[in-house]
C-alpha positions as CSV (number, residue, x, y, z in Angstrom):
1,M,0.0,0.0,0.0
2,S,1.4,3.4,-0.9
3,S,2.0,6.0,1.8
4,T,-0.6,8.3,0.1
5,V,-3.4,5.7,0.3
6,H,-2.4,4.9,3.9
7,L,-2.6,8.6,4.9
8,V,-6.0,9.0,3.3
9,T,-7.3,5.9,5.1
10,V,-6.0,7.1,8.4
11,G,-7.6,10.5,7.8
12,L,-11.0,9.0,7.0
13,V,-10.8,6.8,10.2
14,L,-9.9,9.9,12.2
15,L,-12.9,11.8,10.8
16,V,-15.3,9.0,11.5
17,S,-14.0,8.6,15.0
18,L,-14.3,12.3,15.8
19,R,-18.0,12.5,14.7
20,P,-20.2,13.3,17.7
21,V,-21.9,10.1,19.1
22,G,-25.7,10.0,19.1
23,R,-26.0,12.6,16.3
24,S,-27.4,11.8,12.9
25,S,-26.0,13.5,9.9
26,V,-29.6,13.8,8.6
27,A,-32.0,16.1,10.6
28,Q,-34.8,14.0,12.1
29,S,-38.4,15.0,11.7
30,P,-40.3,15.6,14.9
31,D,-42.6,12.9,16.0
32,V,-46.1,14.3,15.3
33,T,-47.7,11.2,16.7
34,K,-47.1,12.5,20.2
35,P,-48.4,15.7,21.7
36,P,-45.9,18.6,21.1
37,P,-43.9,19.7,24.2
38,I,-45.2,22.9,25.8
39,L,-42.6,25.6,26.3
40,H,-43.3,28.2,28.9
41,S,-41.3,30.8,27.1
42,A,-42.0,33.3,24.3
43,G,-39.3,31.6,22.2
44,P,-38.9,33.6,19.0
45,F,-42.3,35.4,19.4
46,G,-42.8,38.9,20.6
47,A,-45.7,41.2,21.5
48,V,-46.2,44.9,22.1
49,R,-49.3,46.5,23.6
50,L,-51.2,48.9,21.3
51,S,-53.6,51.7,22.1
52,Q,-55.9,50.5,19.3
53,L,-56.1,47.8,16.7
54,P,-54.6,48.6,13.3
55,K,-57.1,49.4,10.6
56,I,-58.2,46.1,8.9
57,D,-58.3,47.5,5.4
58,G,-57.5,44.4,3.3
59,R,-54.2,46.1,2.2
60,Q,-51.7,46.2,5.1
61,W,-53.9,44.2,7.5
62,I,-56.3,41.4,6.6
63,A,-59.2,40.1,8.7
64,A,-58.2,36.9,10.5
65,E,-60.3,33.9,10.0
66,A,-60.2,32.3,13.4
67,T,-62.6,29.3,13.6
68,P,-64.7,28.9,16.7
69,T,-64.6,25.4,18.0
70,F,-68.1,24.7,19.3
71,A,-69.0,21.4,17.7
72,D,-67.4,18.0,17.0
73,G,-66.0,17.8,13.4
74,V,-63.4,18.8,10.9
75,V,-62.0,22.3,11.1
76,P,-62.0,23.8,7.5
77,L,-58.4,24.6,6.4
78,R,-56.8,26.0,3.3
79,T,-53.8,23.7,3.6
80,K,-53.6,20.0,2.8
81,A,-50.4,19.5,4.8
82,F,-52.4,18.5,7.9
83,S,-55.9,18.4,9.2
84,L,-57.5,19.6,12.4
85,T,-60.6,18.1,14.1
86,T,-62.5,18.9,17.3
87,K,-64.2,16.5,19.6
88,D,-65.6,16.2,23.1
89,C,-67.2,19.7,22.8
90,G,-69.3,21.1,25.6
91,D,-69.7,23.9,28.0
92,R,-66.4,24.4,29.7
93,G,-66.3,27.5,31.8
94,D,-67.9,30.5,30.0
95,F,-68.7,29.0,26.7
96,T,-68.4,25.9,24.5
97,R,-64.9,24.5,24.0
98,C,-63.5,21.4,22.4
99,Q,-60.5,19.1,22.3
100,L,-58.3,20.0,19.3
101,L,-56.7,17.2,17.3
102,F,-53.9,17.4,14.7
103,R,-53.3,14.8,12.0
104,R,-50.6,14.7,9.3
105,G,-51.1,12.2,6.4
106,R,-52.1,8.8,7.6
107,A,-50.6,9.1,11.1
108,A,-53.0,8.9,14.0
109,A,-54.6,12.1,15.2
110,V,-52.9,13.6,18.3
111,R,-54.4,16.1,20.7
112,I,-52.6,19.5,20.7
113,D,-54.6,21.5,23.2
114,V,-53.7,21.4,26.8
115,D,-57.2,21.8,28.1
116,Y,-60.0,22.7,25.7
117,S,-60.0,25.4,23.0
118,G,-62.8,27.9,22.0
119,W,-61.1,28.9,18.7
120,V,-58.3,28.1,16.4
121,F,-56.4,30.0,13.8
122,V,-53.9,28.7,11.2
123,T,-51.5,31.1,9.6
124,P,-51.8,31.3,5.8
125,D,-48.4,29.6,5.3
126,A,-49.7,26.7,7.6
127,R,-46.6,27.1,9.8
128,Y,-48.4,28.1,13.0
129,I,-51.6,26.9,14.7
130,I,-52.8,29.4,17.3
131,H,-55.5,28.4,19.7
132,E,-57.2,29.6,22.9
133,P,-56.1,31.0,25.3
134,L,-53.0,31.9,23.2
135,Y,-50.9,28.8,22.5
136,V,-48.8,28.8,19.3
137,L,-47.9,25.5,17.8
138,D,-44.9,25.6,15.4
139,V,-45.9,22.8,13.1
140,H,-42.4,22.5,11.6
141,D,-40.5,22.2,14.8
142,W,-43.4,20.5,16.7
143,K,-43.1,22.8,19.7
144,Q,-45.9,24.7,21.4
145,Y,-45.5,28.0,23.1
146,A,-47.7,29.1,26.0
147,L,-47.6,32.8,24.9
148,F,-50.6,33.8,27.1
149,E,-48.3,32.9,30.0
150,A,-44.9,34.0,28.7
151,L,-46.1,37.3,27.3
152,R,-48.7,37.9,30.1
153,I,-51.7,38.2,27.8
154,P,-54.5,36.5,29.7
155,N,-57.7,35.1,28.3
156,Y,-60.1,36.2,26.7
157,T,-58.3,36.7,23.5
158,S,-59.4,37.1,19.9
159,I,-57.3,37.1,16.7
160,E,-58.5,40.2,14.8
161,G,-56.1,40.5,11.9
162,I,-52.9,39.4,10.2
163,S,-50.4,41.6,8.4
164,R,-50.1,41.3,4.6
165,D,-46.6,39.7,5.0
166,G,-48.0,37.1,7.5
167,K,-45.5,38.1,10.2
168,R,-47.8,39.9,12.7
169,L,-51.1,39.3,14.3
170,S,-53.4,41.9,15.9
171,I,-55.0,40.5,19.0
172,S,-57.7,41.9,21.3
173,R,-58.5,40.7,24.8
174,R,-60.9,41.6,27.6
175,D,-61.8,40.3,31.0
176,C,-65.0,38.5,30.0
177,A,-65.9,35.9,27.4
178,M,-69.2,37.2,25.9
179,D,-72.0,39.6,26.4
180,C,-69.5,42.1,27.9
181,R,-70.7,45.6,28.4
182,N,-68.5,48.4,29.4
183,V,-65.5,46.1,29.6
184,R,-62.3,47.7,28.5
185,R,-60.4,45.9,25.6
186,E,-56.7,45.6,25.4
187,Y,-54.8,45.3,22.1
188,Y,-51.6,43.6,21.1
189,E,-49.5,43.0,18.1
190,L,-47.9,39.6,18.1
191,T,-44.8,39.1,16.0
192,L,-44.2,35.8,14.4
193,P,-40.6,34.7,13.6
């Protein structure tokens, strides 16, 4: 064996032996057959308090299509990448809420809400699923952020609009669920990564 071939062989053996143990060279997809882990941090999300909602004019801001979850069934979505369904709906607290289930392809459906949800919103790019009180599920990374807790935006929240670029949500909240009179609203702009 020539000395050049021997050096190349030794170099390859060294490279293989220096590779970190337990790491795959190919990124692994998250296991969407198990509920996503709940992170009690804001992660890459941010929020600022507003004095009023931005004008939902169809140009810079578009009305959000949050879907109330008040009956068992399929949640209508624009994406075919996954499906959402609701089940076990009933009066929970102030109004009807349901369990929220996520399903990708032929995998079994997995529950993604911690308790029960009264509404759900999927961003137009289908990257984020936002549901009551203000959880955000990153579908790609399969992590769920408890933003209501981390950003101190308590229930009762509503998604009002989404910016044209899909990077910001306008949110309103108040201290009661429905039939609220003379209850002050608070407004926030939630920034998506």
